[in-house]
C-alpha positions as CSV (number, residue, x, y, z in Angstrom):
1,M,0.0,0.0,0.0
2,S,1.3,3.5,-0.9
3,N,0.5,7.1,-0.1
4,L,0.9,9.5,-2.9
5,V,1.8,13.2,-2.2
6,W,0.9,15.3,-5.2
7,F,3.1,18.3,-5.0
8,R,1.7,21.5,-6.5
9,N,2.7,24.9,-5.2
10,D,4.2,23.4,-2.0
11,L,7.6,22.4,-3.2
12,R,9.2,21.9,0.2
13,V,9.8,19.0,2.6
14,Q,9.5,20.9,6.0
15,D,6.3,22.5,7.2
16,N,4.4,20.6,4.5
17,H,1.1,19.3,6.0
18,S,0.4,16.9,3.0
19,L,3.7,15.3,3.3
20,K,3.5,15.1,7.1
21,A,0.1,13.4,6.9
22,A,1.3,10.9,4.3
23,C,4.4,10.0,6.5
24,E,2.1,9.5,9.5
25,N,-0.1,7.0,7.6
26,D,0.6,3.3,7.1
27,G,2.4,2.4,3.8
28,A,5.1,3.8,1.6
29,V,5.3,7.5,0.7
30,I,5.8,8.5,-2.9
31,G,5.8,12.0,-4.3
32,V,4.7,13.2,-7.7
33,Y,5.0,16.5,-9.6
34,F,3.4,17.4,-13.0
35,F,4.7,19.8,-15.6
36,D,1.1,20.0,-16.8
37,P,1.0,21.1,-20.5
38,N,-2.2,23.0,-19.7
39,F,-0.1,25.5,-17.7
40,Y,2.2,26.2,-20.6
41,E,-0.5,26.9,-23.2
42,K,-2.0,30.3,-24.2
43,S,-3.9,32.2,-21.5
44,K,-7.7,31.6,-21.4
45,F,-9.3,35.0,-21.6
46,D,-12.2,36.2,-23.8
47,L,-10.2,39.1,-25.3
48,D,-10.4,41.2,-28.4
49,I,-6.8,40.2,-29.3
50,E,-4.8,37.0,-29.2
51,L,-2.0,37.1,-26.7
52,P,1.4,36.4,-28.2
53,F,2.6,34.5,-25.1
54,G,1.7,31.4,-23.0
55,K,0.8,31.1,-19.3
56,T,4.3,30.1,-18.1
57,G,7.4,31.6,-19.7
58,K,11.0,30.5,-19.6
59,Y,12.1,32.3,-16.4
60,R,9.4,30.9,-14.1
61,A,9.6,27.5,-15.8
62,Q,13.4,27.3,-15.1
63,F,12.8,28.4,-11.5
64,I,10.2,25.6,-11.1
65,R,12.6,23.1,-12.7
66,E,15.3,24.0,-10.2
67,A,12.8,23.8,-7.3
68,V,11.6,20.4,-8.4
69,E,15.1,19.1,-8.7
70,N,15.9,20.4,-5.2
71,L,12.7,18.9,-3.9
72,R,13.7,15.5,-5.3
73,A,17.1,15.7,-3.7
74,N,15.6,16.7,-0.3
75,L,13.0,13.9,-0.4
76,E,15.7,11.4,-1.2
77,K,17.2,12.0,2.3
78,Y,14.0,10.3,3.6
79,N,14.0,7.6,0.9
80,I,10.9,9.2,-0.6
81,P,11.0,9.1,-4.4
82,L,9.7,11.9,-6.5
83,L,8.1,11.0,-9.8
84,I,8.1,13.8,-12.4
85,F,5.9,13.9,-15.5
86,H,5.4,16.2,-18.4
87,A,1.7,15.4,-18.5
88,S,-1.5,16.2,-16.8
89,P,-2.4,14.4,-13.5
90,A,-5.5,12.9,-15.3
91,Q,-3.2,11.2,-17.8
92,V,-0.9,9.6,-15.2
93,I,-2.4,9.2,-11.7
94,P,-5.0,6.5,-12.6
95,D,-2.2,4.3,-13.9
96,L,-0.1,5.0,-10.9
97,I,-2.9,4.0,-8.6
98,G,-2.8,0.4,-10.0
99,K,1.0,0.1,-10.4
100,L,1.9,1.5,-7.0
101,D,-1.1,0.3,-5.0
102,I,-2.0,3.8,-4.0
103,K,-4.7,4.1,-1.5
104,N,-4.4,7.8,-0.4
105,I,-3.6,11.0,-2.3
106,Y,-2.5,14.0,-0.4
107,L,-2.4,17.5,-2.0
108,Q,-2.4,21.2,-1.2
109,K,-5.9,22.6,-1.6
110,E,-6.2,25.1,-4.5
111,W,-9.3,27.0,-5.5
112,T,-8.6,29.0,-8.7
113,R,-9.8,28.1,-12.2
114,D,-6.9,26.1,-13.7
115,E,-6.1,24.2,-10.6
116,L,-9.8,23.3,-10.0
117,Q,-9.9,22.1,-13.7
118,Q,-6.9,19.8,-13.0
119,E,-8.8,18.2,-10.1
120,E,-12.0,17.9,-12.0
121,D,-10.3,16.2,-14.9
122,L,-8.5,13.8,-12.5
123,G,-11.7,12.9,-10.8
124,K,-13.3,12.0,-14.1
125,A,-10.3,10.0,-15.2
126,I,-10.3,8.0,-11.9
127,D,-14.0,7.4,-12.2
128,K,-13.6,6.3,-15.8
129,A,-10.9,3.8,-14.8
130,G,-13.3,2.3,-12.2
131,L,-11.0,3.4,-9.3
132,K,-13.3,5.8,-7.5
133,N,-13.7,3.5,-4.5
134,E,-10.1,2.4,-4.5
135,V,-8.4,5.7,-3.4
136,K,-9.1,8.6,-1.1
137,G,-8.1,12.2,-1.5
138,Y,-7.0,14.5,1.3
139,R,-6.8,18.3,0.5
140,V,-5.4,20.8,3.0
141,Y,-5.0,24.6,3.0
142,D,-1.3,25.0,3.3
143,Q,-0.3,28.3,1.7
144,F,-1.5,30.8,4.2
145,L,0.0,32.8,7.1
146,F,-3.4,32.6,9.0
147,H,-5.1,29.3,8.3
148,P,-8.7,29.8,6.9
149,E,-10.1,28.1,10.0
150,D,-8.4,30.6,12.3
151,V,-9.4,33.9,10.8
152,P,-12.2,35.9,12.6
153,F,-14.8,35.8,9.8
154,D,-17.8,33.5,9.7
155,S,-17.7,32.9,6.0
156,W,-15.7,34.0,2.9
157,N,-18.4,36.5,2.1
158,K,-17.5,38.3,5.3
159,I,-13.9,39.0,4.2
160,P,-13.6,42.8,4.3
161,R,-13.1,44.6,1.0
162,V,-10.4,46.9,2.6
163,F,-7.1,45.4,3.6
164,T,-6.7,47.5,6.8
165,E,-9.8,46.0,8.4
166,F,-8.7,42.5,7.4
167,R,-5.2,43.0,8.9
168,K,-6.4,44.6,12.2
169,K,-8.9,41.8,12.9
170,C,-6.4,39.0,12.0
171,E,-3.6,40.6,14.1
172,K,-5.9,40.9,17.1
173,Q,-7.9,37.7,16.9
174,S,-5.8,35.1,14.9
175,K,-2.7,33.2,15.6
176,V,-0.1,31.8,13.2
177,R,0.1,28.0,13.6
178,E,3.2,26.2,14.7
179,L,5.4,24.4,12.1
180,V,5.4,20.7,11.3
181,D,8.2,18.6,10.0
182,I,9.2,15.0,9.1
183,T,12.5,15.0,10.9
184,G,13.2,11.5,12.0
185,Y,10.9,9.8,9.4
186,T,12.4,6.8,7.7
187,Q,11.2,4.3,5.3
188,V,12.5,1.6,3.0
189,K,12.7,3.2,-0.4
190,P,9.8,1.9,-2.5
191,Q,10.2,0.7,-6.0
192,A,9.3,3.4,-8.5
193,V,10.0,4.1,-12.1
194,E,12.8,6.6,-12.8
195,T,11.5,9.8,-14.4
196,Q,13.2,12.9,-15.8
197,I,12.6,16.6,-15.4
198,P,11.6,18.0,-18.8
199,T,13.9,20.5,-20.4
200,L,12.8,24.0,-21.3
201,K,12.8,22.8,-24.9
202,D,10.4,20.0,-23.9
203,L,8.1,22.6,-22.4
204,G,8.2,24.6,-25.7
205,L,10.4,27.3,-24.3
206,E,13.8,28.6,-25.2
207,D,17.0,28.3,-23.2
208,F,18.6,31.4,-21.7
209,K,21.5,32.6,-19.6
210,K,20.7,34.5,-16.5
211,D,21.5,38.2,-16.8
212,T,24.2,39.4,-14.4
213,R,22.3,42.6,-13.8
214,S,19.3,40.8,-12.3
215,A,18.2,41.8,-8.8
216,F,17.0,38.2,-8.4
217,P,19.9,36.0,-9.4
218,W,18.9,32.9,-7.3
219,Q,17.8,29.4,-8.0
220,G,14.5,27.7,-7.2
221,G,14.2,25.3,-4.3
222,E,13.8,24.9,-0.6
223,T,17.6,25.0,0.0
224,A,18.0,28.3,-1.9
225,A,15.1,29.8,-0.1
226,W,16.7,29.1,3.3
227,E,20.1,30.3,2.1
228,R,18.4,33.6,1.1
229,L,16.7,33.9,4.5
230,D,19.9,33.2,6.3
231,H,21.7,35.9,4.3
232,Y,18.9,38.5,4.7
233,F,18.1,37.8,8.4
234,W,21.2,36.4,10.1
235,Q,24.3,37.2,8.0
236,T,23.6,40.8,7.0
237,E,20.7,41.5,9.4
238,K,19.1,43.6,6.6
239,L,15.7,42.7,8.0
240,Q,15.9,45.5,10.5
241,Y,16.0,48.0,7.6
242,Y,13.3,46.3,5.5
243,K,10.6,49.1,5.6
244,K,13.2,51.8,4.8
245,T,14.6,50.0,1.7
246,R,11.7,48.0,0.3
247,N,10.9,50.6,-2.4
248,G,14.4,50.2,-3.9
249,L,15.1,49.3,-7.5
250,L,18.7,48.2,-7.6
251,G,20.6,45.3,-5.9
252,I,19.7,42.1,-4.2
253,D,19.0,43.4,-0.7
254,Y,16.6,46.3,-1.0
255,S,13.8,43.8,-0.2
256,S,13.6,40.3,1.1
257,K,13.0,38.8,-2.4
258,F,11.1,35.8,-0.8
259,S,8.1,36.1,-3.2
260,A,9.3,33.6,-5.8
261,W,10.0,30.9,-3.3
262,L,6.7,31.6,-1.5
263,A,4.8,31.5,-4.8
264,I,5.6,27.8,-5.4
265,G,5.9,26.9,-1.7
266,C,9.7,26.3,-1.4
267,I,9.3,28.1,2.0
268,S,6.0,28.8,3.8
269,A,4.7,32.1,5.2
270,R,4.6,30.5,8.6
271,Q,8.3,29.6,8.5
272,I,9.2,33.2,7.6
273,Y,6.9,34.5,10.3
274,H,8.5,32.4,13.0
275,E,12.0,33.4,11.8
276,V,11.0,37.1,12.1
277,Q,9.8,36.4,15.6
278,R,13.2,34.8,16.4
279,F,15.0,37.7,14.8
280,E,13.0,40.2,16.9
281,K,14.0,38.3,20.1
282,E,17.7,37.8,19.2
283,I,18.6,40.8,17.1
284,K,16.1,43.7,17.0
285,K,12.4,44.4,16.9
286,N,11.2,47.5,15.2
287,Q,8.8,48.8,12.5
288,D,10.9,47.3,9.8
289,T,10.8,43.8,11.2
290,Y,7.0,44.1,11.6
291,W,6.6,45.3,8.1
292,L,7.7,42.0,6.6
293,I,4.9,40.4,8.5
294,F,2.6,43.2,7.3
295,E,3.5,42.2,3.7
296,L,2.8,38.5,4.5
297,I,-0.6,39.5,5.7
298,W,-1.2,41.4,2.4
299,R,-0.3,38.1,0.6
300,D,-2.9,36.3,2.7
301,F,-5.5,39.0,2.0
302,F,-5.4,38.5,-1.7
303,K,-5.8,34.7,-1.2
304,F,-8.9,35.3,0.9
305,V,-10.1,37.8,-1.8
306,S,-9.9,35.0,-4.4
307,L,-11.6,32.6,-2.0
308,K,-14.4,35.1,-1.6
309,H,-14.9,36.2,-5.2
310,E,-13.7,33.0,-7.1
311,S,-13.6,33.5,-10.9
312,Q,-14.6,37.1,-10.6
313,I,-10.9,38.0,-10.1
314,F,-10.4,37.1,-13.8
315,M,-13.3,39.1,-15.1
316,L,-13.0,42.5,-16.9
317,G,-15.0,44.3,-14.2
318,G,-13.1,42.7,-11.4
319,I,-14.6,42.1,-8.0
320,L,-16.3,45.5,-8.2
321,Q,-17.9,44.6,-11.5
322,K,-17.2,48.1,-12.7
323,E,-17.7,49.0,-16.4
324,Y,-14.9,51.1,-18.0
325,E,-14.2,51.7,-21.6
326,W,-11.2,49.3,-21.8
327,K,-9.1,49.1,-25.0
328,S,-7.0,46.2,-26.3
329,S,-4.3,47.2,-28.8
330,L,-1.5,44.9,-29.9
331,R,0.5,47.9,-30.8
332,E,0.3,49.3,-27.3
333,L,1.1,45.8,-25.9
334,D,4.2,45.6,-28.1
335,K,5.4,49.0,-26.9
336,W,4.7,48.2,-23.3
337,I,6.4,44.8,-23.3
338,N,9.4,45.9,-25.2
339,G,9.9,49.2,-23.2
340,T,9.3,51.6,-26.1
341,T,6.6,53.8,-24.5
342,H,7.0,57.6,-24.0
343,E,7.8,57.0,-20.2
344,A,11.4,56.2,-19.6
345,F,10.7,54.9,-16.1
346,V,8.2,52.4,-17.5
347,N,10.6,51.4,-20.2
348,A,13.4,50.7,-17.8
349,N,11.2,48.5,-15.6
350,M,9.7,46.6,-18.5
351,K,13.2,46.0,-20.0
352,E,14.3,44.6,-16.6
353,L,11.3,42.4,-16.6
354,S,11.7,41.0,-20.1
355,T,15.4,40.4,-19.6
356,T,15.3,38.8,-16.1
357,G,11.8,37.8,-15.2
358,W,12.0,40.2,-12.2
359,M,10.7,43.7,-11.3
360,S,10.6,45.6,-8.1
361,N,7.3,46.2,-6.3
362,R,7.6,49.9,-7.0
363,G,8.2,49.2,-10.7
364,R,5.2,46.9,-10.9
365,Q,2.8,49.5,-9.5
366,N,4.0,52.0,-12.0
367,V,3.9,49.9,-15.1
368,A,0.5,48.5,-14.2
369,S,-0.9,52.0,-13.6
370,Y,0.6,53.1,-17.0
371,W,-1.0,50.1,-18.8
372,S,-4.5,50.2,-17.3
373,M,-5.0,53.8,-16.1
374,H,-2.8,55.9,-18.5
375,R,-3.3,53.8,-21.7
376,E,-6.7,52.4,-20.6
377,Q,-5.9,49.0,-21.8
378,D,-7.6,45.8,-20.6
379,W,-6.0,45.2,-17.3
380,R,-6.2,41.4,-17.8
381,I,-3.8,41.6,-20.7
382,G,-1.2,43.1,-18.4
383,A,-2.0,40.6,-15.7
384,A,-1.6,37.7,-18.2
385,Y,1.8,39.1,-19.3
386,F,2.9,39.2,-15.7
387,E,1.7,35.6,-15.3
388,H,3.8,34.6,-18.3
389,I,7.0,36.5,-17.5
390,L,7.4,36.8,-13.7
391,I,9.5,34.4,-11.8
392,D,7.4,35.0,-8.7
393,Y,4.0,34.8,-10.2
394,D,1.3,33.9,-7.7
395,V,-2.3,33.8,-9.1
396,H,-3.9,35.5,-6.1
397,S,-1.3,38.3,-5.6
398,N,-1.0,38.9,-9.3
399,Y,-4.7,39.3,-10.2
400,G,-5.4,40.9,-6.8
401,N,-2.8,43.5,-7.3
402,W,-3.7,44.2,-11.0
403,M,-7.4,44.7,-10.0
404,Y,-6.2,47.0,-7.1
405,N,-4.1,49.1,-9.5
406,S,-6.8,49.2,-12.2
407,G,-9.7,50.5,-10.2
408,V,-11.7,47.3,-10.2
409,G,-10.4,45.7,-6.9
410,N,-9.7,46.4,-3.3
411,D,-8.3,50.0,-3.5
412,P,-11.0,52.4,-2.2
413,R,-9.1,55.4,-3.7
414,N,-8.8,54.3,-7.3
415,R,-5.4,55.9,-7.8
416,T,-3.5,56.7,-10.9
417,F,0.3,57.0,-10.5
418,N,2.2,60.1,-11.6
419,I,5.0,58.2,-13.2
420,Q,7.4,61.0,-13.7
421,L,7.0,62.0,-10.1
422,Q,7.5,58.4,-9.0
423,A,10.7,58.3,-11.1
424,S,12.1,61.4,-9.6
425,R,11.3,60.1,-6.1
426,Y,12.6,56.6,-6.4
427,D,15.2,56.9,-9.1
428,S,16.3,60.5,-8.5
429,D,19.8,60.0,-9.8
430,G,18.6,58.0,-12.8
431,K,20.9,55.1,-12.0
432,F,18.2,52.5,-12.4
433,Q,17.1,53.9,-15.8
434,R,20.7,54.1,-17.0
435,L,21.2,50.4,-16.1
436,W,18.4,49.3,-18.4
437,L,18.1,52.0,-21.0
438,Q,20.8,52.7,-23.6
439,E,19.5,56.0,-24.9
440,G,21.7,58.1,-22.6
441,L,18.7,60.0,-21.2
442,F,20.5,61.1,-18.0
């Protein structure tokens, strides 16, 4: 008898409740990860134009490849094999159930469109194979700071529209759960077929060399995530300056840079929270250390927004169902993506993004405001491009932030950024723009 752990956006060994539950059950533990082709195809939006890019681009795909490779190595320490397939779960799991005598499947609970479709397709395939009564599935919420059962709201419909109300109630009435681990777990390594991680070419993407100018030069994986945390917290103690520097544009340490590892679960929000608590006890506690927790709560907020509003986060009117006169121009899209607009600050940020798969938070707010508020282009096109290009793409934060910046989400003020003022404030010496633009504007 075997227990299958279907890894999704929880690519870590420690503080992984699905893995923990599987290890505590009788039978062998086997992991599986899918490079599902559906996640590498064109974005599914009812748009007036056809998007010239797929859902997952080369930068994020490579980061995921590295994370999966690291996950396999870390699982190996516990004699847990990780099977890797370039296929959908529906195509593979029914066959695995029979071959590996799988009785239980453990997975992180997801609730957005593509992930739900994965589960629905798998359920149909298992039913078609006559295996419905042969296997049980166990889904668990495992990507939050505050577990959904612990927040002070009776239902998803009671989640506040405004972040500040959500934050204050959670800080006052909720508690971050303790961590779990599988330290000490051992098993005889089960027999399992050897599988390979698909190449970028296999995924329909081109190879690339990482640009040395990138503010995010790291690899994917649990090991790299903890190395980054060790550097930012304990080696340099930069956490104590986080709030003061977080709006930076240049270098690796102006912000924590945890978002990419959080997005695919190489490290959990709970783990970071507890490390902040330890830092505050051992090094320093101030507004800067609190602000990292503040940002983790923002991340939670957008997850609860998507739980509440479901597929509305992908609709043109957003969660407010507002009707604006949106445009959708391929010419505007080409100029925006390639950094050839009339705004130098937008261009520099977009060139950084297309070259590295990374952009600062300050840059993201400005280029999003330019796209949706200045050019009045369909905000979902911008969100889809971010989904494609960003290393740290997270469905909830991405679409939540794009709605927020486009006047159809959780921002009660419906702001439009003065981009030239932003550039003078955050890049006053023009150093960032000079790094990415060759026009000699400064």
